[in-house]
N, C-alpha and C positions, 0 to 999 in steps of 0.2 A: 759886447758887440754881437752882431748877427751870427758870427761864426760859432760863438760859444752856445748859441741856441741850438745849433745842430747837435752838439754833444748831449745837451739836456734831452732832446727828443729822441736821440738814437738809443737811449736806454729804453728797453722794453718796459712799458708801464706796468706790466704784470710779471716782470722777471722773478721777483722774490715770492710771488703768490702761488699757492696750490691751484687756485682757480681765478682766472682773469674775470670771468663772469661774476663770480662771488665778490671780487673786489669792486666791481662796478655797482652791483646791487647794494653792497654795504655802504656805498656813498649815499644811497637813498634811505636806508634803514638797517638796523642791526640784524645779523643772522647768527644762529647758533653754530657751534662747531659741526654738529651733525648736518646742518643744512649746507655748510661750506663743503664738507666731505662729499655730500650728494652731488653738488655741482662739479666738484673736481673729477667725478667719474666721467663727465663729458669731455674732460681735457686730458685724458691719459696719453693720447697719441698726438705728439706735436711734430709738425713737419715744416720744412722751408719750401717756399714756392717762388719761382723766379718771375721777375717783372714781365708783364705781357701775357702771362698764363690766363686762360679762361677757366674760371672756377665752376661757373654754372652757365649752361647754354640756354638761350631764350627758348621757350616752349618745351623745355624738358621737364620731367617730373622731379619734384623736390624730394629726393630720397635721403639726402644728407645735408647737414648744416655745418657751418664753419664758425668757430670762435676765433676772431681776429686778435692776435696778441701783439703783432708788430706790423707796421706798414699801412698803406692806403689802398683801398679797392673801390671800383666804381660799378654801379648797376646802370646799364644804358640800353637804349634800343634805337634803331634807325627809324625815323619818321618817313612817311611816303615821299616827302620832298627830298629825302636823302640826308637831311640834317640829323645830327646826333642829338638825342635827348637823354639826359642823365638825371633821373629822379632821385638817386641816392648816392652819397659818398660814404664809404665805410672807414672808420677810424679804429685804433686799438680799443678793445673792450666791446666792440659791436659783435652781434651774432648775424652772420651773413646767411640769408635764407629765411630768417624769422618772419619777415613780412609776407613770405610766400607760402607758409605752411597750410593756409586754408584752401589753397588752390591745387588742382591736379597738374597744372603746368605753370611754370614761372614766366611772368611777362617780360623779364629783362635778362640780358647777358651780364654776368659779373666778371670783371677783369681785374687782375692784379696791376696796380699802377706803379708799385714799387716792389722790391723783394718783400715777401710776406712771411711771417711765422703764424701758422694757423693750427687749430685742432679741429679735425673733422669728426662728426659723429652722426649716426643714422637718425633720421627724423623720429622713428618710433621710440628712441631713448627718452624723448621729451615726455611721452606718456607716463613713464615711470616717475619722472621728476614731478610732474604735475600731480600725479596720484599721491605721492608721498609727502608733498609739501605745499599746502594751500598758500603759505606765506611767499614762497618763491613764485608761485603762479601769479599771485597778486602783484608782486614787484615787477614781473615781466609785463603784466597788464599796464602798470604805471608807466613803464618805459615806452610802451606803445602809445599811451596817451600823450606823453611828452613829444614823441615823434610826430604824432598827428598835429599837435599844436605848432611845431616847427614848420610843418608843411602849410598849415593855414596862414602863418605869418608870411611865408613865401608867396602864397596866392594873393594876399592883400597888397604886398609891396609890388608884385608884378603888374598890378592894375594901374600903377602910377605911370605918368608920362616920363618921369626922369629915370632913364634906364640905369644910370649909375647908382641909384638907390638899391638896385638888386645886388650890385657888387658889395655895397656897404653891408647889406644883410648877410650875404654869403660870408664875408670876412668875420662879422660879429658872431654869427652862428657857429662858424668853424672854430674860432678861438674859444668860445664858451664850451663846445663839446670837447676840445682837446684838454682844456683846463679841468673839466669835470673829472677826467681820469688822471691828469698830471698837473698837480697844483704848482709845480715849479715854473710852468709857462707863465710869463708875465705879459709882455706887450707884442711879442713876435712869434711867428711860427714858420716852419719850412713847408711850402706848398708844392708838392711834386706834380701838380696838374698843369697841363699846357693851357694857353689862353682859349683854345678851342674847347677844351674840356670844362674849363670854368664857365664858358659860354653855354655849353650843354647843360650844366648844373643850374644856370641862372636864367636861361631862355634868351641869352644875348648872342649875337654873332661874335666871332673872334675879334673882328675889327672894333666892334662896340666895346668889348672887354678891354681892349688895348686903350681906346679913348677914355673909358671910364677910369682905368688905373691912372692914366695921365692926369685926368681931372682931379682925382683924389690927392695925387702928389702935389699938383698946383695949389689945391686948397689947404695944403700942409696937414692933411689928415693921415696920410699913409706914406710910408717909405718902402720902395721896392728895391731889393738887391738880389740879383739872380733869381733864385726860386724862393726867396724869403719875403714875407710881408711883415712890416712893423706898423702897428697902429699907434700913430703919434698922439692922436687926440681922441681917445675912445669915447670920452664923455660927449664930445661934439658929434661923433658918428652915431651914437645912441640916440641923441636928441633929434638928429636929422630924420630918422625913420621911426621914432617912438619905439625903440627896441626894448623888448622884454626878454630877459634871460630865462628861458623856460626850465632851466635846471634849478632855479631859485624860486622861493615863494611857494613851496610845495606843502600840501597838508595830507600826510599819509596816516592819519590816526585811524583810518578805516581798515588798515591792513590786519589780516588775521595774525595772531601771535605765532 
């Protein structure tokens, strides 16, 4: 049932791991014990953060990053029209702030959408990690390439006239990201985001999100129960938008040893 899915997801995907980031990178390619230990130094200090807390303020300098071990966070900004735009949703295993390290100021505000478990570390600690491990550096580059590809897919789908296709892509990208870290997830997931936030992430209005959900339910592709989404016919959803799971079909033979 959808209720058991809650229990599955409530387990922190990184609970038993020394390093959540290492467990993510190891899903791409093997790491040595030494490399895992090096990454674990970024995750010494774990803390709980309550829902609604702002982790990073827009236009602030990126002095620290956060490894997200449990919960969901959103990077957003208000457009001139007053509408909310949310370019990124963060899930367990993600490094919050990584996409901002090249800039003197972050373009987005990052907010905890649920209660979070995070490890914060100063940005300059990355220098040491990059210096000591070319392999870790290359894996972080590979993750950035996957992120770029996910974003490109969103741009392509957003140019279509059928708005509900954006919701299909959002659901497929979300479940593939969650599964990447948690193989127990089958066809459903708990989505703590409101319709307005899903709209901000997909470029749709809250009303349009509501209509799109209704349409997918009518098409018998999706089931919605409170904050749960169940993908009833994932194959048909994939076909509808020519979906490619960017976490599959990788060739990482170029990684340094």
